[in-house]
N, C-alpha and C positions, 0 to 999 in steps of 0.2 A: 494379841487376840486370844491368848490362853491356849495356843495349840490348835485353834479352830480356823486359822487364817486360810488354809487351803480350801476348806469347805465354804467359807464365806466368799472368797474371791472367785471360786468356781461357780458359786450360785450367781454372783454378779455377772460373770461372763456368760452364763447360760441365759440369764434374763436379758442381757444386751443383745445376744444373738437372736432371741425370739422377737424382741422389739424391732430389730432391723428387718427380719423376715416379714413381720407384720406390715411394715411400711413398703418394702420393695415388691413383695409378691403381688399385691393388688395393682400396682403400677404396671408391672409386666403383663398381667392378665388383661388390663384395660387396653393396653397398647395393641395386643393381639386381637382383642374384640373390635377395636376401631379399624384395624386393617381388614378384618373379615367383613365388617359392615361396609367399608368403602369399596371393597372388591364386589360385594353383592350389589351395591348401588350401581357401580359401573357396568356390571353384567346386565342388569335390568334396563339401564339406559341404552345399551347397545341393542337390546332386543326390540325396543320400540322405535 
């Protein structure tokens, strides 16, 4: 790669890390949101 291999492969590694974060982060947040929603529904059900 003409001496640029370190830069090219590090760019690929950073890109891969960002892609993984973009997939995992929403899944984690939605799981927390669903838990909060379920907790809220259960609390409202107990009140009535």
